[in-house]
Backbone bond lengths (Angstrom), bond angles and torsions (degrees), N, CA, C in turn:
res aa  C-N    CA-C-N  psi(-1)  N-CA   C-N-CA  omega(-1)  CA-C   N-CA-C  phi
1 X - - - 1.480 - - 1.550 110.82 -
2 X 1.315 117.70 16.29 1.462 121.35 -179.59 1.534 111.64 -59.05
3 X 1.362 115.11 -44.90 1.454 120.22 -178.45 1.516 112.99 -65.37
4 X 1.337 117.51 -23.54 1.436 121.59 177.74 1.512 110.01 -79.00
5 X 1.354 114.85 -39.43 1.460 119.78 -178.93 1.509 112.85 -71.52
6 X 1.330 115.99 -44.78 1.468 122.13 179.21 1.499 108.52 -114.91
7 X 1.340 117.93 112.27 1.459 121.95 -170.13 1.526 112.06 -72.86
8 X 1.329 118.90 -26.06 1.445 119.54 -176.70 1.526 109.68 -146.63
9 X 1.323 113.60 160.51 1.462 119.97 179.19 1.543 109.32 -96.73
10 X 1.325 114.27 131.86 1.457 120.07 177.83 1.512 108.43 -123.07
11 X 1.312 116.94 132.72 1.463 120.67 179.34 1.536 111.83 -114.53
12 X 1.302 115.36 134.05 1.449 120.06 174.52 1.499 108.27 -83.53
13 X 1.300 118.10 163.25 1.476 122.65 178.34 1.506 109.27 -81.01
14 X 1.315 115.35 156.36 1.462 122.18 178.32 1.542 109.16 -58.21
15 X 1.332 114.43 -43.77 1.492 120.90 -178.04 1.514 109.79 -59.91
16 X 1.327 116.58 -43.34 1.475 120.70 -177.29 1.525 110.03 -64.08
17 X 1.328 117.03 -42.63 1.458 120.35 -179.51 1.549 110.55 -68.22
18 X 1.333 114.82 -43.68 1.466 119.72 -178.90 1.543 109.33 -61.20
19 X 1.309 117.01 -44.47 1.466 120.42 -178.92 1.536 110.87 -63.45
20 X 1.335 117.04 -33.26 1.474 119.21 177.36 1.508 109.67 -68.60
21 X 1.350 117.16 -40.09 1.450 120.47 177.71 1.544 111.24 -57.85
22 X 1.322 114.49 -49.27 1.461 119.87 178.47 1.496 112.08 -59.18
23 X 1.339 116.38 -43.25 1.464 120.32 -179.35 1.553 110.54 -61.83
24 X 1.324 115.69 -43.26 1.473 118.69 -177.18 1.526 111.14 -70.37
25 X 1.308 116.70 -34.96 1.480 119.08 179.28 1.523 110.46 -67.15
26 X 1.342 116.74 -37.16 1.458 120.84 177.38 1.544 109.80 -67.16
27 X 1.326 115.16 -36.20 1.457 120.00 -177.29 1.529 110.82 -76.26
28 X 1.318 116.09 -35.81 1.483 121.96 -179.54 1.531 109.16 -126.16
29 X 1.333 117.74 85.05 1.451 121.74 -173.62 1.546 114.44 -58.12
30 X 1.335 116.94 -24.67 1.467 119.74 -179.16 1.545 112.92 -87.22
31 X 1.263 115.55 2.87 1.492 119.93 -179.03 1.544 109.73 -62.16
32 X 1.300 116.11 130.86 1.479 120.17 -177.10 1.525 113.75 -117.30
33 X 1.341 117.55 -23.45 1.449 117.46 -176.65 1.523 111.21 -151.64
34 X 1.340 115.31 144.73 1.449 122.23 171.45 1.528 109.88 -104.59
35 X 1.302 116.29 128.28 1.489 120.92 173.41 1.538 105.32 -100.98
36 X 1.338 115.93 114.58 1.480 119.68 -177.99 1.505 108.78 -70.82
37 X 1.318 116.08 115.47 1.482 121.65 -177.44 1.520 109.72 -90.32
38 X 1.300 114.80 79.83 1.460 121.91 -178.36 1.500 108.95 -152.91
39 X 1.348 117.51 158.96 1.450 119.58 179.38 1.527 110.82 -65.86
40 X 1.326 118.20 -28.54 1.446 122.85 179.24 1.511 109.63 -160.91
41 X 1.346 117.45 125.05 1.445 121.06 -177.83 1.522 112.92 -85.04
42 X 1.341 117.79 -4.50 1.473 120.90 -175.72 1.522 112.82 -117.28
43 X 1.322 116.37 31.78 1.481 118.97 176.29 1.516 110.13 -71.02
44 X 1.337 116.69 -35.90 1.483 121.11 -178.82 1.547 107.45 -114.15
45 X 1.302 115.36 91.48 1.467 120.63 -173.95 1.535 113.09 -67.10
46 X 1.345 121.44 -40.07 1.469 118.72 175.98 1.520 112.42 -60.00
47 X 1.313 117.08 -40.36 1.487 120.54 176.49 1.530 110.26 -63.19
48 X 1.310 117.55 -41.76 1.480 121.11 -178.23 1.520 109.72 -64.40
49 X 1.343 116.92 -41.09 1.452 120.27 178.53 1.544 110.89 -66.02
50 X 1.346 116.81 -39.64 1.459 120.43 176.84 1.505 112.50 -62.93
51 X 1.360 116.04 -40.09 1.429 121.12 179.06 1.535 110.72 -61.02
52 X 1.328 115.36 -43.26 1.462 120.16 179.22 1.515 110.39 -62.62
53 X 1.356 117.06 -40.00 1.480 120.89 177.71 1.499 110.70 -61.80
54 X 1.331 117.76 -40.67 1.478 119.72 -179.52 1.519 111.78 -66.81
55 X 1.349 115.98 -39.93 1.422 119.52 178.71 1.514 111.07 -63.94
56 X 1.315 115.49 -43.17 1.476 119.48 -177.54 1.538 111.10 -71.00
57 X 1.330 116.44 -43.75 1.458 120.58 -177.76 1.511 113.00 -61.44
58 X 1.368 113.89 -37.67 1.469 119.42 -177.81 1.511 113.88 -92.88
59 X 1.350 116.94 3.09 1.457 120.22 177.82 1.504 114.29 60.94
60 X 1.352 116.25 37.29 1.462 119.32 179.79 1.528 108.22 -80.77
61 X 1.350 115.84 118.14 1.427 122.02 -175.91 1.525 109.34 -95.82
62 X 1.308 118.58 94.39 1.430 122.71 -175.97 1.568 109.34 -152.74
63 X 1.310 115.46 147.04 1.481 120.06 173.92 1.525 110.75 -98.14
64 X 1.281 115.62 151.80 1.475 119.49 179.30 1.538 109.80 -156.54
65 X 1.286 117.29 161.36 1.472 121.02 178.24 1.513 110.06 179.92
66 X 1.324 116.18 -177.33 1.457 119.36 -177.28 1.536 110.02 163.16
67 X 1.321 114.55 -163.47 1.463 120.50 -179.03 1.517 110.42 -80.49
68 X 1.336 115.92 148.55 1.459 119.93 -179.28 1.541 110.38 -145.76
69 X 1.291 114.36 153.42 1.473 119.58 171.85 1.508 109.69 -86.61
70 X 1.329 116.29 150.48 1.462 119.13 169.32 1.510 107.72 -81.11
71 X 1.332 115.83 116.79 1.467 121.89 -178.63 1.511 109.65 -131.90
72 X 1.321 115.94 129.52 1.463 119.35 -178.32 1.537 111.46 -66.34
73 X 1.364 116.06 -19.32 1.430 120.99 178.57 1.507 112.81 -69.65
74 X 1.310 117.50 -16.98 1.434 122.63 179.03 1.548 108.22 -79.61
75 X 1.323 116.16 93.76 1.486 118.92 -177.38 1.528 108.27 -86.17
76 X 1.306 113.09 171.86 1.480 119.11 -176.48 1.510 113.58 -62.85
77 X 1.356 116.15 -31.37 1.473 119.50 179.60 1.538 110.97 -65.25
78 X 1.323 117.70 -41.68 1.458 120.46 178.08 1.521 110.01 -67.14
79 X 1.305 118.40 -43.32 1.464 122.23 -179.64 1.509 110.38 -61.87
80 X 1.328 116.92 -42.19 1.472 120.22 178.88 1.577 110.61 -65.40
81 X 1.333 115.10 -36.72 1.469 119.41 177.60 1.520 108.73 -64.65
82 X 1.341 117.73 -44.19 1.442 121.26 179.36 1.533 111.09 -58.51
83 X 1.320 116.26 -43.81 1.471 120.12 178.21 1.512 112.23 -62.34
84 X 1.327 115.81 -41.50 1.460 120.72 179.40 1.530 110.91 -66.48
85 X 1.314 116.43 -29.63 1.468 121.03 179.99 1.534 113.55 -85.42
86 X 1.356 115.44 2.87 1.458 119.01 173.81 1.530 115.96 110.46
87 X 1.335 116.85 -2.67 1.453 117.39 177.52 1.552 108.26 -68.59
88 X 1.316 115.64 121.84 1.453 117.89 -176.32 1.535 114.30 -125.46
89 X 1.344 117.20 4.09 1.468 120.27 -179.91 1.524 110.84 -157.52
90 X 1.309 118.14 126.04 1.456 122.58 176.14 1.525 109.11 -131.24
91 X 1.331 115.91 130.23 1.444 121.17 176.01 1.528 109.98 -107.53
92 X 1.341 114.71 111.27 1.478 120.21 -177.89 1.518 111.68 -94.11
93 X 1.320 115.79 135.43 1.465 121.17 175.51 1.512 109.62 -87.07
94 X 1.351 116.84 79.12 1.461 121.25 177.34 1.512 110.59 -68.57
95 X 1.312 115.56 -45.71 1.494 127.49 179.02 1.507 114.33 71.43
96 X 1.372 116.85 -43.35 1.475 118.74 -178.81 1.521 109.49 -157.40
97 X 1.346 115.34 154.53 1.445 120.03 174.33 1.508 112.65 -96.24
98 X 1.359 116.00 1.33 1.463 122.64 177.91 1.484 110.46 -92.75
99 X 1.310 118.25 122.86 1.472 120.95 178.69 1.520 111.98 -61.59
100 X 1.362 116.68 -33.47 1.462 120.13 177.91 1.531 110.51 -60.74
101 X 1.303 117.18 -45.23 1.451 120.60 -179.16 1.505 111.61 -71.53
102 X 1.330 117.39 -40.80 1.471 120.87 177.78 1.556 109.12 -56.95
103 X 1.326 115.54 -43.06 1.464 118.61 179.38 1.523 112.24 -68.93
104 X 1.340 115.60 -35.15 1.471 119.42 -179.38 1.549 111.11 -67.01
105 X 1.359 114.45 -37.60 1.474 119.59 176.87 1.516 110.58 -68.47
106 X 1.363 116.60 -31.69 1.432 120.84 -178.56 1.503 112.61 92.10
107 X 1.348 116.25 29.37 1.486 120.89 -175.82 1.540 111.82 -69.23
108 X 1.321 118.12 -29.41 1.454 119.86 172.91 1.511 114.70 81.26
109 X 1.331 117.95 24.19 1.492 119.85 175.84 1.515 109.70 -138.01
110 X 1.318 116.03 165.74 1.453 123.60 177.72 1.511 108.28 -103.26
111 X 1.309 117.13 150.12 1.481 119.34 -177.82 1.537 111.82 -62.02
112 X 1.346 116.62 -29.79 1.472 119.07 177.70 1.529 110.68 -67.01
113 X 1.333 116.62 -36.22 1.447 120.42 175.42 1.524 112.29 -66.88
114 X 1.344 114.02 -38.73 1.461 118.99 177.59 1.520 111.32 -61.22
115 X 1.336 116.05 -44.70 1.456 119.67 -179.42 1.539 110.65 -61.41
116 X 1.306 117.36 -41.92 1.448 119.86 -178.41 1.503 111.42 -68.84
117 X 1.331 119.04 -42.14 1.472 120.83 178.63 1.530 111.12 -64.56
118 X 1.311 117.03 -43.69 1.455 121.57 -179.79 1.528 111.22 -60.62
119 X 1.326 115.91 -44.60 1.468 121.02 -178.47 1.544 109.98 -69.61
120 X 1.330 116.67 -40.64 1.467 118.77 177.89 1.515 111.75 -62.47
121 X 1.346 115.33 -39.24 1.479 119.87 -178.68 1.520 110.57 -66.25
122 X 1.325 116.90 -45.92 1.461 121.70 -179.14 1.524 109.84 -64.76
123 X 1.356 116.35 -44.43 1.445 121.09 -178.48 1.524 112.39 -65.15
124 X 1.349 117.28 -23.52 1.478 120.33 176.54 1.496 112.53 -78.84
125 X 1.335 117.44 -5.21 1.438 121.14 -179.78 1.551 115.11 91.86
126 X 1.331 114.04 15.58 1.464 119.55 -179.74 1.532 109.47 -98.12
127 X 1.348 116.90 129.82 1.451 119.43 178.39 1.536 108.08 -59.50
128 X 1.331 116.64 126.89 1.455 121.72 -173.47 1.522 111.70 -114.13
129 X 1.314 115.09 113.60 1.461 122.24 -174.40 1.528 109.48 -114.43
130 X 1.318 117.23 137.19 1.464 120.81 179.61 1.528 110.91 -112.24
131 X 1.309 114.64 137.64 1.475 120.78 172.08 1.510 107.76 -101.62
132 X 1.353 115.45 136.75 1.439 121.60 -178.59 1.535 108.66 -127.51
133 X 1.335 116.90 135.26 1.467 122.12 173.94 1.510 106.77 -110.06
134 X 1.328 113.84 126.96 1.483 121.46 -179.30 1.517 110.20 -98.40
135 X 1.341 116.67 126.82 1.460 121.40 170.41 1.505 116.14 83.34
136 X 1.355 116.11 32.93 1.457 117.68 171.53 1.513 109.32 -58.25
137 X 1.350 119.62 143.67 1.457 119.71 -179.48 1.506 113.39 -49.21
138 X 1.332 115.42 128.84 1.475 120.60 -177.24 1.472 113.24 99.33
139 X 1.353 118.95 -13.24 1.444 120.95 -179.81 1.530 111.54 -68.09
140 X 1.347 116.52 124.97 1.444 122.15 176.44 1.535 110.21 -103.93
141 X 1.318 116.30 178.21 1.479 119.72 175.53 1.503 109.09 -61.76
142 X 1.330 118.94 -38.49 1.468 121.86 178.08 1.513 112.10 -62.41
143 X 1.360 115.93 -41.92 1.455 119.10 177.37 1.521 112.22 -63.91
144 X 1.341 115.44 -41.06 1.481 119.58 176.24 1.507 109.96 -62.08
145 X 1.325 115.70 -39.37 1.471 120.25 177.75 1.518 112.07 -60.88
146 X 1.340 116.30 -35.68 1.463 119.66 178.76 1.549 110.89 -65.51
147 X 1.344 115.15 -34.73 1.462 118.64 176.66 1.540 110.62 -64.85
148 X 1.328 116.82 -44.61 1.472 121.42 178.32 1.536 111.02 -61.24
149 X 1.324 115.26 -40.78 1.479 119.09 178.92 1.521 112.06 -66.11
150 X 1.339 116.11 -38.33 1.476 121.20 178.66 1.534 109.70 -60.58
151 X 1.320 114.80 -47.78 1.478 119.56 -178.85 1.524 110.05 -63.42
152 X 1.288 117.68 -43.90 1.445 122.08 -179.87 1.511 111.59 -62.55
153 X 1.317 114.52 -41.66 1.475 120.57 -177.50 1.536 112.38 -66.83
154 X 1.313 114.81 -28.89 1.466 119.80 -174.74 1.514 113.61 -115.58
155 X 1.336 117.57 15.36 1.464 122.67 -171.57 1.545 111.81 -59.37
156 X 1.336 117.43 -29.44 1.475 118.77 -178.17 1.512 111.32 -76.13
157 X 1.370 117.94 -5.16 1.444 121.50 -178.63 1.510 113.27 -120.26
158 X 1.318 115.52 11.59 1.495 123.07 -178.80 1.501 106.76 -114.77
159 X 1.352 117.66 118.57 1.436 120.62 177.88 1.541 110.22 -65.46
160 X 1.275 116.04 -48.63 1.481 122.57 171.67 1.521 111.15 -165.97
161 X 1.288 113.47 157.91 1.485 121.49 175.53 1.527 108.18 -98.28
162 X 1.324 113.06 123.92 1.454 117.98 178.49 1.541 107.76 -62.11
163 X 1.311 116.87 151.07 1.462 121.07 179.84 1.530 109.85 -47.63
164 X 1.329 118.13 118.44 1.472 119.75 -177.81 1.521 110.69 -56.92
165 X 1.335 114.15 141.04 1.475 120.57 -178.08 1.537 110.29 -106.63
166 X 1.336 113.94 131.60 1.476 117.18 172.73 1.515 108.16 -68.96
167 X 1.313 116.82 140.64 1.446 120.79 -179.65 1.517 110.73 -67.65
168 X 1.334 116.61 107.03 1.437 122.52 175.11 1.522 107.54 -100.63
169 X 1.302 116.11 139.17 1.446 121.57 -178.62 1.528 109.64 -101.62
170 X 1.345 113.90 104.33 1.474 121.17 -173.47 1.502 111.78 -75.76
171 X 1.332 115.87 151.85 1.455 123.15 176.61 1.529 108.80 -57.64
172 X 1.322 116.16 138.65 1.451 124.47 179.12 1.524 115.41 69.34
173 X 1.342 116.51 3.35 1.474 118.25 174.24 1.530 107.54 -72.95
174 X 1.314 115.28 164.48 1.487 120.37 -177.13 1.504 109.99 -59.17
175 X 1.342 117.22 -44.15 1.470 120.55 -177.67 1.575 109.66 -66.24
176 X 1.287 116.21 -37.07 1.475 120.72 -179.83 1.548 110.28 -63.42
177 X 1.332 115.11 -38.19 1.449 119.62 -178.87 1.526 113.82 -80.07
178 X 1.339 115.58 -27.87 1.470 119.05 -179.10 1.531 111.00 -131.29
179 X 1.353 115.99 60.96 1.471 118.98 -177.50 1.499 114.28 -60.65
180 X 1.341 116.81 -28.32 1.471 119.82 -176.73 1.531 111.10 -65.48
181 X 1.310 117.42 -26.54 1.463 121.02 179.22 1.512 111.90 -69.84
182 X 1.338 115.25 -20.99 1.470 121.78 -177.69 1.517 112.88 -113.34
183 X 1.355 116.11 8.00 1.468 121.54 -179.16 1.534 109.35 54.93
184 X 1.332 117.24 38.59 1.448 122.05 -179.13 1.527 110.56 -104.50
185 X 1.306 115.38 136.87 1.468 122.07 179.95 1.517 107.91 -122.00
186 X 1.315 117.55 131.60 1.472 122.57 -178.20 1.517 111.41 -93.16
187 X 1.332 114.50 138.73 1.453 119.40 171.52 1.534 107.96 -77.44
188 X 1.336 117.32 115.94 1.489 118.89 -175.15 1.546 112.21 -61.26
189 X 1.328 118.03 -20.45 1.453 120.15 -178.97 1.516 112.29 -100.94
190 X 1.351 117.98 2.37 1.438 120.59 -177.84 1.488 114.52 -107.82
191 X 1.349 115.55 -170.37 1.469 122.22 175.74 1.493 110.34 -111.78
192 X 1.321 117.44 -158.97 1.451 122.25 -176.61 1.507 114.32 -62.45
193 X 1.307 117.61 -21.53 1.463 121.42 178.02 1.533 112.60 -78.39
194 X 1.317 115.82 -28.91 1.467 119.76 -169.00 1.552 109.42 -97.29
195 X 1.313 112.92 77.11 1.458 121.15 171.02 1.516 106.12 -133.52
196 X 1.302 116.55 164.04 1.440 119.97 179.84 1.526 109.52 -148.92
197 X 1.323 115.18 161.04 1.467 119.04 179.62 1.502 109.72 -85.70
198 X 1.315 116.00 157.22 1.462 121.89 -177.50 1.512 111.68 -59.53
199 X 1.351 117.64 -36.37 1.445 121.83 -178.11 1.544 112.14 -81.49
200 X 1.317 118.49 -4.04 1.435 120.53 178.79 1.534 114.25 78.45
201 X 1.354 116.89 6.12 1.453 119.27 -175.66 1.529 113.43 -91.95
202 X 1.333 116.74 0.29 1.458 121.72 178.94 1.533 108.40 -140.61
203 X 1.326 115.08 95.69 1.432 121.15 -178.23 1.544 109.28 -126.83
204 X 1.324 114.60 169.05 1.481 119.56 178.46 1.537 110.32 -57.41
205 X 1.332 116.61 -42.10 1.477 120.70 179.39 1.529 112.62 -63.27
206 X 1.320 115.68 -41.64 1.484 120.01 179.14 1.508 110.92 -69.24
207 X 1.306 118.46 -38.05 1.456 122.21 179.08 1.536 110.05 -66.86
208 X 1.341 117.39 -39.47 1.476 119.73 178.51 1.529 110.60 -65.90
209 X 1.333 116.15 -37.14 1.499 119.79 176.67 1.505 110.21 -61.64
210 X 1.342 117.56 -45.42 1.483 121.13 179.54 1.524 111.28 -63.71
211 X 1.329 117.83 -36.96 1.464 121.04 177.41 1.508 109.75 -61.69
212 X 1.318 118.18 -43.12 1.463 120.37 179.17 1.512 111.89 -64.21
213 X 1.325 116.10 -38.20 1.492 119.51 177.24 1.513 110.44 -63.62
């Protein structure tokens, strides 16, 4: 429901962000790291590259990190530059290892691109964290198996997997407004966790079992 909450994307300039970093470091001399409080710090890649250039050119010694999208436009050169500029932790919202589910969510990337970005990030020395959503509408046992295979295939390049999240359907989200498109049925006495698929193959109980696995 991010797109419902925030109607448009606004990007600050690299100079503006850099100046804030410098200001906060002067104000708090013991500051060691900035956690970027945003849904994704790599939505504007030219700005991100410029910010790294400013940090490197000015010799600013600081660590930073946050959540990021998996984007095939993030090549190894940019990731290495980010690491050199102090980026030491990135949390990627992979959500699933099944291309069918990734497409259904609308993530906009291919699993092969995800593997390359994850490996490039880890190889650059950046802590690489994956977010996983269990039980998105339409997820089958085979789709869940694809997620397990993805993690196994790339385990040497994953610092850790964030605690898997059961797919909760938030108020005003697209699925909440159009449940029939996803064959989702809501429990009238439950919350966002208590929904199930028409065929009974995706329930709270099944999702909890997959989380334990």
